[in-house]
N, C-alpha and C positions, 0 to 999 in steps of 0.2 A: 829222328823216328818218329817225332810226331807228328812233321809235314809228311811223311809218307804216306803216316796210318790216316791221314784227312782226306789224303788225295783218293786214297785208292777204295775207301770207303764211300758208301753213296751217298750219305747225310754228311757231310765236312762239319763236324763235331772231334773237338780232339780229347783221345780218349787215355783213360791211366788204368790203375788198379781198383781204382773206384768207381769208375765210371759203367755201366751194364752193356753187356756185351751183345755184339749183332742177333744175338738167338733170343733177345729181349724184347723186341721188338714186335709192335702192334701194330693193327690198323684201326684207324683212328681220324673221323671227318669232323669236318666241321657242322654239318649235320645229326653227330654224334653228339659235339658238346651239347645245340641246339634241346637234345634230347634229352641228357642228363643236366642242362636247366630246367627246362621244363618239368620233366619228374620230379628236381629235387623239391618246387615250388608248391608242388603239392604234400609235402609232405612237410614238418612239422622243422622249426628250427632249431639246431643242434650248433652251440657255440663252440669257435673251435678250441681244443686243448692246447694249452701247454703246458708242458711234462716238469717243466722244475722253474718255475715262475721266479722262483724267490734268487737262484742263480743267474738267470738271466737279466732282472732286477740289477745287477749289480753288475752289470754293462754299461756300463755309462756315456754319452755321448761322446764326452773325448777318448773313449776305450775304444768304443767302437769303430770310430775312425782311422784307429791304426790297426785294423784288422784287415787288409789286403789280400784280395783272391789273387793266385800265385799267375803269374802267367805266363806259365810253360801249363797250366790247367785252363786255359783260354775255350771257349765254345765258336767253334766256326759253322752256325746252321747255314749262314746265306755267303760262304766264303770267306775270303779277306776283306770284303767288301764293309762288312759289319762284323767286329769280331764281341762276343759278348762275356761278359764277367757277371760274377753271382753278389749277392751280400748276403752277409752274414749277419743273423739275428741279432738283437740288444731290445734296452728299457725301452725305447722308441719304436721297437720293428717284433713284439716280441711273438706275433704269431706267426706260427710254421707256414712256409707257400713254396706247392710241390714246382716244380721245375721238367718239364721234358721240353725232348729236342726233336723235332717234325721235318722229314724229310719231302722232296716233292712229290713221291705216292704215297703222303699220308703215312708214314711209316713212323712211331714214335715210340721214344724209350725215354726214361726216367733220371734224373742224374741223381744221384743217391747222395747223401748229404756227408759229407765227412770232416770233419777240421783238416786234416793231412791237405785239402785241397785250398787252405788259407794262409798265410802271415800271418804269425799274429806277435807280440813282446812276452817273454819267456814271465813276466807275471799278470799276464791278460787273464781274470777269470773263466776265459771262455773255453782253457786248457778243457775247466771239467765235462763241457756241454755232451753232452751221448751223441753217438754214435746215429747216425738217423733222424735226426733231429726235425730240418726243413730249413730253406732259405727265406729272407726276409725280400728277394727280389733279385731286379738286376738292373744292370745295364748295358749299353753300345757303346764300343768305342770307334775312335775313327780309325783306316786304313793304319799300320805300322804304330796301332796301339798307343797313338795319340789320344788325347781326351776324350773321354766321354762327352756324347751331344743327346743322348734321351737314357731317362731312366725308370723305371717303375721304381716303387719302393713305400710301402703304408700303404692299411687299406687298399682303396683306388684310385691312390696318385700315381701321375706320373709327369713329367716335363721335360721340357729339351734347354738346351744352352743358349737358342736363338742365332741372330745374323751374327753376334758380336759377341758369343762363345762368354756366357756369363749368364749363370742359372737365375730363375727370380722366379716369378707366379709360376703356379702347378695349374694343370688341371685333372678333373675326377672320373668316374668311370659313371656315376651317379650325385646324389644330391637328395637329402630324405628330411622332410622336415626342417630346413635349416631355418635360423633365424624365430624361433617360434617359441612357446612358453615351455612348451615338454621337450627333454633330450632329444637333440639332434641323433640321427644314426646316420652311422658309418657301416655301408657294408664294403665288402674288400674284398679284390683278389685273389682267391684258392690257391691259383694254380695256372702257370702259363703253360701255352705250348709255339715255341719259339722255333721259326722255319724257315724257306727260300722265301724271297719275293714272292705276290702271288700277279704279280703284272710288272711290265718293264720297267713304270718310272718309279719304284720302288726299290728302298735297300735292303730291307727285313720284313716279315711279315710274323704278326703274334698272333696267339688265340688264346681267351683271357676266361674263365669263369667267374662269375661274382657270385656273392652268398652274401644275406642276409636276413635278418628277421622277419622284413617285410615284401623283398624282396630277392628274385635270381637274376642273372643276364648271361648270355652267350655273345662275348665282346671278339671281333674281329680289327686289329690295327694294321696297318700300313705306313712303315716307317721310311719316309725320305728327307736323305741331308742334303742342305742348301740346294731347294726348288727354284730355280729361276724364274717361275710367275708368281711365283708365293713370296719372293723377295728373301727366304729363310727354310727351316725346315717345316713339312709337315706330316701331318699324323693324321690318316684316313682313319675312322671309325664307325663302324657299324656293330650300335647294339638293340640285342632282340632279350625281349624284357618280361618276365615272367613273375606276376604279384601274386604275392603269397598271403601277405592282408592288405588291405587300404588305403590308403597312404594318403594325406591331406595334401601336402606338397611337395611332388615329386620333381625333382631340377635336372634338366635334362642337358647335357652337355655343360656342366657347370665346370667353373673359372675360378682360379681361391690368387689372394694375392694380399699384400701389406700395405697399408696406406697410414701414415702417421700424422704429415703432413705436408703444407707445401708454405709457396707464396704465396697461397691465398688469406690463410689464416694460423702465424707461425707462433699465436700467445698459447696455443695449446701443448707447447714443448721449451723447454729450456734447452734443451742440445746445442751444440755450437754449430752444426753444420745445417744450414739454410734451410735445405730441403730434406727430406724422408719417405719416400716411397719407392715398391716396386711399380704401382701404376698410378696414375694420376687420372684416367679418367674411362668411361663405358661410351663407347661407340655404338650405335645403332644404325643399319640400312634395313630399314621399314620395308615391309611388303610393296609397300605406296610409290617407295624409292625416294621417300625422306629421310637424309644423314642425320642425327641426333649427336652432341657431344652431351654428358652431365657428366661433371667435373665433380671426384672423389671428395668425402668429406671424412672426417674423424668424428661422429657425435657423441654427444651426453647419453643416448640411450642407443637402444637396439631402432634403426632404421630400415625399412622396406618401402623399395620403390617398382614399382609396377609399369612398365611400360607395353600397352597390349597394342597386337598385331596379328596381322594374318599371313604367313607364309615369308618370314622374315627373308630377308636375303641376306643376310649377317650380322654379328656381334661383336663385341670383344671386351676384356680388359686391356686397356694401352697405353704407353711409358712415352708419351712424345714429349716429355720435355729430356734434353740430350747433351745440356750443355754441361760437362764437370763443373763448372761455375759454380752450378748453382746446389749443386751435394759437396762437393768439396771431401768429397770420401775414395781415397786414393786404394782402400781396401777392399770392400764389397761392390762399390762400382754402379750403383743404383743408376745414372748414364747410360748403362748399356744392358742396363735386364730388357730381357726379350716381352714384344707385345704378342697377346694371342688373339688370333680371330676366327670363332666361329661361323664357317660356311655352311649351311644346311645345302644338302642334295637332296633333291625330291620336295614334296610340298608338305608342311609342318600343322597347316588347318589355323584355326581360332589360339590364342595364349595369351603369353606375357614374357619378354624381356624382365627377370624380374633382377634388381640388387639390392643384397642385401650387406649395410653396413654397421659393423661394431666396435666398442668405443675398447680404443686401445691406450697403453701409456709408454708404450715401448715399440722395438721394430723385431723383437723377436715373437710377435704371434700374427698371422693370416688372419683380418679383420672384414676383411670384402670376399663377397663369392655372387658372382652372375651366371644366371642358367636361366633356360627355356623353361617356364611352364605351359603346360596341354589343358586348353579349357576343360576338355575332359577329366573329370576326377578319374583318378588312380584305384581302382577297385581291386578286392580277391577276385583271381581267377582268369584277370585282365593279363594283354598280352600287347606288348606294343613291338613297333618296330625303327629306327631311330638311325639312320647317316649321317655323317657333317667329315669336310674337314677341319681342323684346326693346323692354322697358318701361323706359325710362331717368328712376326714381323720384329720391324724396327717399328714402320707406322700400320695403324687401319688404311682402307683403298679407302680412297673415296675420288668422286670427281674431279678433274680438272676445272671445270665449271664452279666450282664452290670452293671461298674459303675455308681454311678449316683455323678451331680455336687454338692459340698456342700459351696463354697464361689466362688464370682467372685470380683478379686483384681482390681483398676487401680491405674497408679502412672506415674513417670519421667522413660522415657526410659533410654536404657546406658545400662554401668558398673559404680558402684560405686567406688570413685576414678578415675574415667577419665572422661574428660567431657561430660557435656551433650548434646547429639544430639538435633538440631533443630527440632521442630515439630514433635515428634517420640513421643509413651508414649509406659507404657509394660504393658498387661494386664498377669495376673496369674490367674489361673485357678485350682480349686483342686478338686480331687477326689474320690471316697470313694464307696468300694464295696467286700465282698466275692471271686471276679472275680483277686481281688490282690495277695490272699493266696496263699504264695511259691515263686513269684517274686520279683526278683529283679535289680540292676540295668541293669544286663547283662544275663536277660530273654527276650530281643527282644521287650519288647513293644516301639511304635514306633506312633508319633504324625504326625495327618493328621488335617492339615491348610491351609485353602484357603478363599481369600477374594475378593468384588467386590467394586470398588471404590477406593481401597486402598492397601498398600504396607506390605506384611507383612516378615520383616526384619530377614535374618539371624542371629547368630544362633535360632533354637528352643530346647528350653530344656523341658523335661520329664522326672522326676525321684521318687522316694519313699520320702515321709518327715518322717524327722527321728523321734523318737517316737510315730509315729502314724503310721492307718492302711491307708492311703490317699498319692493319688500320685499326684504330681504339675506338672501343664501345664504352661511355660512362652515362651513369644514372644511379641518384640516390632515390631510395627504397625506407619505408615504415613498416612493422607489422602491426594487423588490426589486435590482435591477441597473441598469446604466447604462443600457439602453433605455429611453425614454419611459414616463411613466403614462398608459392611454387612462382619462381619469374621463367619465364620462355621466350628469347631475344636472338632476332634475324636480320641480318644486312639485307636488301634490297636493292636494285639498280634503280636510272629516271622509268623502268618502264614495267616497275614493280615486280621485276623477275629476281627470287629469290638468287644471290646470288653470295650463299655462306650456309655451313650447316647450319642447324637449329642450336642453342646454347639452351640449356634446362638445367635448373636447378632448385634445393629448398635451400631458402636462406635465413636467419636471423641475426636481428641486430646484438651482435657478439663487442662487438665492436666500441665503446661507450668515454 
């Protein structure tokens, strides 16, 4: 019966006694959403109301994931290609979110919240939640109700499971004052309008209203599964932003991930697994065409790095290490975690890709954030529009004429068998790429290594690694004072042409 209903009506959503009737449809365009956000920015911020916070707090993490949206209540705003299911609220997602279904004629109707739409254990505290409370978000299933591939859940967070079907890092609608002394602000998507694809390459289109103390926004998301050109899912984003208050640090296209430790320095953790991270580096393709790789750290204090640029071509948080043996985790499969690559549309002007690293002692908290900060300060009354694609890939795109960094290792300085020099560490960087084909030790490959606030100690070695298609760069360094050494390194050929991306890192003498 439900199949007949969603075929019979214009916009394909499964219907039930709890769903709004066709007479409840109203006309609502994206321009209406922009006007709504702009008008809201001119008014004082009103925090969302959580009607029964003491009850919501009882719905713990474990209890929350036992509550499932009923399969026969699934929504089909874009037909069977992208079934949509809704998330129940809980302790970690307490603020109610409105969900609307939109048809191709921009006629919309709300999906009223009801416990009858969910299956839950008999002893779940959620049974006492009042009707009409509100959802936490939604997810998009594969055809045939196979596993979901994209979800929007909590604040302005969203993510996909990437090309290997394993969720990892997340994206956000906006980042406000991240990594600063004052508390970070977390605006949220308070309402979604989910509808059919707005161009032929997409599977689903989503509009969202962003609301926060300092900002409002009207967002359009185009969701595409398994895009062949991007080698994974693609989320196309247009963010129309309206400043309610001045913001010191406005983060555009933010990505959020987790990094505990890697092969570089395992002394920060005592876990049995060799490495634990959702991402192992930030990659940047600058407006001038340079490719930069910055391996991630788990610092002792909050660390901020800014990579100044003009009209960037792309940046992302990347999981390059894909070898299961380097993780040995057959539960959450860190080797399968997706990378996310932000590809700006249009010219973004001057600004910086900013990387925030926050100390962590385990793998349960996201401690890495990367985003674009415009040069122009964000002040009350300002309006901005940014458009970009997020490509959920295995690896970041890079020219075949350049080798990419595959490993960064750090250890004691000096030469084995000789006295260990005081206050000196060794850095070992492995590069891999087709550009090395046919090259050997006599081909004139040369290292370029530069440091500020530190000293690079000769000799600097570069050579092919026996039995592999990699080349290895090794050098010792020491600090001048207690501040980290900033090191920049890359490889050139005999004609002094760069044949690798540029490795950049802050380094301290941590192994003694």
